[in-house]
Each structure stands twice: as structure tokens, then as C-alpha cells.
DRENDONU-789749 format. One record per residue: residue number from 1; x, y, z of N, C-alpha, C in turn. Coordinates in steps of 0.1 Angstrom, whole numbers, plus 5000, padded with zeros to 4 digits. Example, Ala and Ser with C-alpha at 12.3 -4.5 7.8 and 13.67 -1.06 7.14 Angstrom:
2
[1; [5132; 4943; 5078]; [5123; 4955; 5078]; [5132; 4967; 5078]]
[2; [5128; 4978; 5071]; [5137; 4989; 5071]; [5129; 5000; 5079]]
This chain:
122
[1; [5045; 5197; 4857]; [5057; 5189; 4861]; [5064; 5186; 4848]]
[2; [5077; 5188; 4848]; [5084; 5185; 4835]; [5087; 5170; 4834]]
[3; [5090; 5167; 4822]; [5091; 5152; 4818]; [5103; 5145; 4826]]
[4; [5113; 5153; 4829]; [5125; 5147; 4836]; [5120; 5143; 4850]]
[5; [5113; 5151; 4857]; [5108; 5148; 4870]; [5098; 5137; 4870]]
[6; [5089; 5137; 4860]; [5079; 5127; 4859]; [5086; 5113; 4857]]
[7; [5096; 5113; 4849]; [5103; 5100; 4847]; [5110; 5095; 4859]]
[8; [5116; 5105; 4867]; [5122; 5101; 4880]; [5112; 5095; 4889]]
[9; [5100; 5101; 4890]; [5090; 5096; 4899]; [5085; 5082; 4894]]
[10; [5083; 5081; 4881]; [5079; 5068; 4876]; [5090; 5057; 4879]]
[11; [5102; 5061; 4878]; [5113; 5051; 4881]; [5112; 5047; 4896]]
[12; [5111; 5057; 4904]; [5110; 5054; 4919]; [5098; 5045; 4922]]
[13; [5086; 5048; 4915]; [5074; 5040; 4917]; [5076; 5026; 4912]]
[14; [5083; 5025; 4901]; [5085; 5011; 4895]; [5095; 5003; 4904]]
[15; [5104; 5010; 4911]; [5113; 5003; 4920]; [5105; 4998; 4932]]
[16; [5096; 5007; 4937]; [5088; 5003; 4948]; [5079; 4991; 4944]]
[17; [5074; 4992; 4932]; [5065; 4981; 4927]; [5073; 4968; 4927]]
[18; [5085; 4968; 4922]; [5093; 4956; 4922]; [5096; 4951; 4936]]
[19; [5099; 4960; 4945]; [5101; 4956; 4959]; [5088; 4949; 4965]]
[20; [5077; 4954; 4962]; [5064; 4949; 4967]; [5061; 4935; 4960]]
[21; [5064; 4934; 4947]; [5062; 4922; 4940]; [5071; 4911; 4945]]
[22; [5083; 4914; 4949]; [5092; 4904; 4955]; [5087; 4899; 4969]]
[23; [5082; 4909; 4976]; [5076; 4906; 4989]; [5064; 4897; 4988]]
[24; [5056; 4900; 4977]; [5044; 4893; 4975]; [5047; 4878; 4971]]
[25; [5057; 4876; 4963]; [5061; 4862; 4959]; [5065; 4855; 4972]]
[26; [5073; 4861; 4980]; [5078; 4854; 4992]; [5066; 4851; 5002]]
[27; [5057; 4861; 5003]; [5046; 4859; 5012]; [5036; 4848; 5007]]
[28; [5035; 4847; 4993]; [5026; 4837; 4988]; [5032; 4823; 4991]]
[29; [5045; 4822; 4990]; [5051; 4809; 4993]; [5049; 4805; 5008]]
[30; [5051; 4815; 5017]; [5049; 4813; 5031]; [5035; 4809; 5034]]
[31; [5026; 4816; 5027]; [5011; 4813; 5029]; [5008; 4799; 5025]]
[32; [5013; 4795; 5013]; [5011; 4781; 5008]; [5016; 4771; 5018]]
[33; [5028; 4773; 5023]; [5034; 4764; 5033]; [5025; 4764; 5046]]
[34; [5020; 4775; 5050]; [5012; 4776; 5062]; [4999; 4768; 5060]]
[35; [4993; 4769; 5048]; [4981; 4762; 5045]; [4983; 4747; 5044]]
[36; [4995; 4743; 5038]; [4998; 4729; 5038]; [5000; 4723; 5051]]
[37; [5007; 4730; 5060]; [5009; 4725; 5074]; [4995; 4724; 5081]]
[38; [4987; 4734; 5079]; [4973; 4734; 5086]; [4965; 4722; 5081]]
[39; [4966; 4720; 5068]; [4958; 4709; 5062]; [4963; 4695; 5067]]
[40; [4975; 4694; 5070]; [4981; 4681; 5074]; [4977; 4678; 5089]]
[41; [4974; 4689; 5096]; [4970; 4687; 5110]; [4957; 4679; 5111]]
[42; [4957; 4669; 5119]; [4946; 4659; 5119]; [4934; 4666; 5125]]
[43; [4935; 4672; 5137]; [4924; 4678; 5143]; [4928; 4691; 5150]]
[44; [4919; 4700; 5151]; [4921; 4712; 5158]; [4917; 4710; 5173]]
[45; [4924; 4716; 5182]; [4921; 4715; 5196]; [4908; 4723; 5199]]
[46; [4906; 4733; 5192]; [4894; 4741; 5194]; [4889; 4746; 5181]]
[47; [4876; 4746; 5179]; [4871; 4750; 5166]; [4874; 4765; 5162]]
[48; [4876; 4773; 5172]; [4879; 4787; 5169]; [4893; 4788; 5162]]
[49; [4902; 4779; 5163]; [4915; 4779; 5157]; [4913; 4779; 5141]]
[50; [4902; 4773; 5137]; [4900; 4773; 5122]; [4897; 4787; 5117]]
[51; [4893; 4796; 5125]; [4888; 4809; 5120]; [4898; 4820; 5124]]
[52; [4910; 4817; 5129]; [4920; 4827; 5132]; [4926; 4832; 5119]]
[53; [4925; 4845; 5117]; [4931; 4850; 5104]; [4946; 4847; 5103]]
[54; [4950; 4844; 5091]; [4964; 4841; 5089]; [4972; 4854; 5087]]
[55; [4983; 4855; 5094]; [4992; 4867; 5093]; [4996; 4868; 5078]]
[56; [5001; 4857; 5072]; [5005; 4857; 5058]; [4993; 4861; 5049]]
[57; [4981; 4856; 5052]; [4970; 4859; 5044]; [4967; 4874; 5044]]
[58; [4968; 4880; 5056]; [4965; 4894; 5057]; [4976; 4902; 5050]]
[59; [4988; 4897; 5052]; [4999; 4904; 5045]; [4998; 4904; 5030]]
[60; [4993; 4892; 5025]; [4991; 4891; 5010]; [4981; 4902; 5006]]
[61; [4970; 4903; 5013]; [4960; 4914; 5010]; [4966; 4927; 5010]]
[62; [4974; 4931; 5020]; [4980; 4944; 5021]; [4990; 4946; 5009]]
[63; [4998; 4936; 5006]; [5007; 4938; 4995]; [5000; 4940; 4982]]
[64; [4990; 4933; 4980]; [4982; 4934; 4967]; [4976; 4948; 4966]]
[65; [4971; 4953; 4978]; [4965; 4967; 4978]; [4976; 4977; 4975]]
[66; [4988; 4975; 4981]; [4999; 4984; 4978]; [5003; 4985; 4963]]
[67; [5003; 4973; 4957]; [5007; 4972; 4943]; [4996; 4980; 4935]]
[68; [4984; 4978; 4938]; [4973; 4985; 4931]; [4974; 5000; 4933]]
[69; [4978; 5004; 4945]; [4980; 5019; 4948]; [4992; 5024; 4940]]
[70; [5002; 5016; 4938]; [5014; 5021; 4931]; [5010; 5022; 4916]]
[71; [5002; 5013; 4910]; [4997; 5014; 4897]; [4989; 5027; 4895]]
[72; [4980; 5030; 4905]; [4972; 5042; 4904]; [4981; 5054; 4905]]
[73; [4992; 5054; 4913]; [5001; 5065; 4914]; [5008; 5068; 4901]]
[74; [5012; 5057; 4894]; [5019; 5058; 4881]; [5009; 5065; 4871]]
[75; [4996; 5061; 4872]; [4986; 5067; 4863]; [4984; 5082; 4866]]
[76; [4985; 5086; 4879]; [4984; 5100; 4883]; [4996; 5108; 4878]]
[77; [5008; 5102; 4878]; [5020; 5108; 4872]; [5017; 5111; 4857]]
[78; [5012; 5101; 4850]; [5009; 5103; 4836]; [4998; 5114; 4833]]
[79; [4989; 5115; 4843]; [4978; 5125; 4842]; [4982; 5139; 4847]]
[80; [4995; 5140; 4852]; [4999; 5153; 4858]; [4992; 5157; 4871]]
[81; [4987; 5147; 4878]; [4980; 5150; 4891]; [4987; 5143; 4903]]
[82; [4999; 5137; 4900]; [5006; 5131; 4911]; [5011; 5141; 4921]]
[83; [5009; 5138; 4934]; [5015; 5147; 4944]; [5005; 5159; 4948]]
[84; [4993; 5158; 4942]; [4983; 5168; 4945]; [4972; 5161; 4954]]
[85; [4969; 5167; 4965]; [4959; 5161; 4974]; [4946; 5161; 4968]]
[86; [4939; 5149; 4968]; [4926; 5148; 4962]; [4915; 5155; 4970]]
[87; [4918; 5158; 4982]; [4908; 5164; 4990]; [4908; 5180; 4990]]
[88; [4920; 5185; 4992]; [4921; 5200; 4993]; [4928; 5206; 4981]]
[89; [4934; 5198; 4972]; [4940; 5203; 4960]; [4954; 5209; 4962]]
[90; [4959; 5209; 4974]; [4973; 5214; 4977]; [4983; 5204; 4974]]
[91; [4995; 5208; 4972]; [5007; 5199; 4970]; [5009; 5191; 4982]]
[92; [5011; 5178; 4980]; [5014; 5169; 4991]; [5029; 5171; 4993]]
[93; [5033; 5173; 5006]; [5047; 5175; 5009]; [5056; 5163; 5004]]
[94; [5068; 5167; 5000]; [5077; 5157; 4994]; [5081; 5146; 5005]]
[95; [5082; 5150; 5017]; [5085; 5140; 5028]; [5074; 5130; 5029]]
[96; [5062; 5133; 5027]; [5051; 5124; 5028]; [5052; 5114; 5016]]
[97; [5054; 5120; 5004]; [5055; 5112; 4992]; [5067; 5102; 4993]]
[98; [5078; 5106; 4999]; [5089; 5097; 5001]; [5085; 5085; 5010]]
[99; [5078; 5088; 5020]; [5073; 5077; 5030]; [5062; 5069; 5024]]
[100; [5053; 5075; 5017]; [5041; 5069; 5011]; [5040; 5074; 4997]]
[101; [5048; 5067; 4988]; [5048; 5073; 4974]; [5035; 5072; 4966]]
[102; [5025; 5065; 4972]; [5012; 5064; 4965]; [5002; 5072; 4972]]
[103; [5006; 5081; 4981]; [4997; 5089; 4989]; [4988; 5097; 4979]]
[104; [4975; 5098; 4983]; [4965; 5105; 4975]; [4961; 5118; 4982]]
[105; [4964; 5118; 4995]; [4960; 5130; 5003]; [4972; 5135; 5012]]
[106; [4972; 5148; 5015]; [4982; 5153; 5024]; [4979; 5147; 5038]]
[107; [4988; 5149; 5048]; [4986; 5143; 5061]; [4973; 5149; 5068]]
[108; [4971; 5162; 5066]; [4960; 5168; 5073]; [4946; 5162; 5068]]
[109; [4945; 5161; 5054]; [4933; 5156; 5049]; [4931; 5141; 5052]]
[110; [4942; 5134; 5052]; [4942; 5119; 5056]; [4937; 5118; 5070]]
[111; [4942; 5126; 5079]; [4938; 5126; 5093]; [4923; 5129; 5094]]
[112; [4918; 5139; 5087]; [4904; 5142; 5087]; [4895; 5131; 5082]]
[113; [4900; 5125; 5071]; [4892; 5114; 5065]; [4892; 5101; 5075]]
[114; [4902; 5100; 5083]; [4902; 5089; 5093]; [4896; 5093; 5106]]
[115; [4890; 5105; 5107]; [4883; 5109; 5119]; [4892; 5115; 5130]]
[116; [4904; 5118; 5126]; [4914; 5124; 5136]; [4913; 5139; 5135]]
[117; [4915; 5146; 5146]; [4915; 5160; 5146]; [4929; 5165; 5142]]
[118; [4930; 5174; 5133]; [4943; 5179; 5129]; [4942; 5195; 5129]]
[119; [4949; 5200; 5139]; [4948; 5215; 5141]; [4955; 5223; 5129]]
[120; [4964; 5216; 5122]; [4971; 5223; 5111]; [4961; 5226; 5099]]
[121; [4950; 5219; 5098]; [4941; 5221; 5087]; [4931; 5232; 5090]]
[122; [4930; 5236; 5102]; [4920; 5246; 5106]; [4924; 5260; 5101]]
């Protein structure tokens, strides 16, 4: 991959990284407000309510994972292995990389690793 293409991919990944970081900041604020409101509630009507997972808490986890995956994708660009499926070694289609810029596998291999049957891979 030539340096011009690598730099364009890095730029795209950094833009995605910035988008995720902005979402992460907003979600952290929402999560803090949620915790504050829950802490002010005097009693819970049912003990199970204490253990209901927070939507903002789960979103925080997902955003942090996405940021880590973007960092890993930038490293793969630097190592000249970005866009190559880690399972089959084939080029990951550009359409998939546009949708999931930190993809490590092509759709066929991802489906196989998730236990889904993919007739294209046969």
C-alpha cells in the first residue's frame, strides 16, 4: 500500500476516533447524571431494579471498545496489514471497511467465527 493511501486511511480512522471520543464524552456525562439520579432515589420498589444494567453504562463499554479497535486499526495501517482478513488472508472488501473501518475479518470469516453459516466461503 503506498504512503498516500495509508495516510488517507489514517486520516479517516482519526476522524472516526474523534467522533467516538465525542460520543464517549457525552455518554459519560449522561451516565454520571443517571448515577446521580439513582443515588438520590430513597428506596427501590424492587431489589432487582438495583441490578438492571444501565444503557449508558453499556454504551460506554461499547464506545471504549470501538476506540481501542480504531487504535489497533491504525497500528495495522502502520504495519501494512490493514484491510487483510486475519483469518483467510484475503483482502477485506472496501465496502466492509467503509462500514466497519476497524474490521479484522472479511464478512465470510466473521460469520464463521460467530457460528453463522456462510455459503460464500465454501
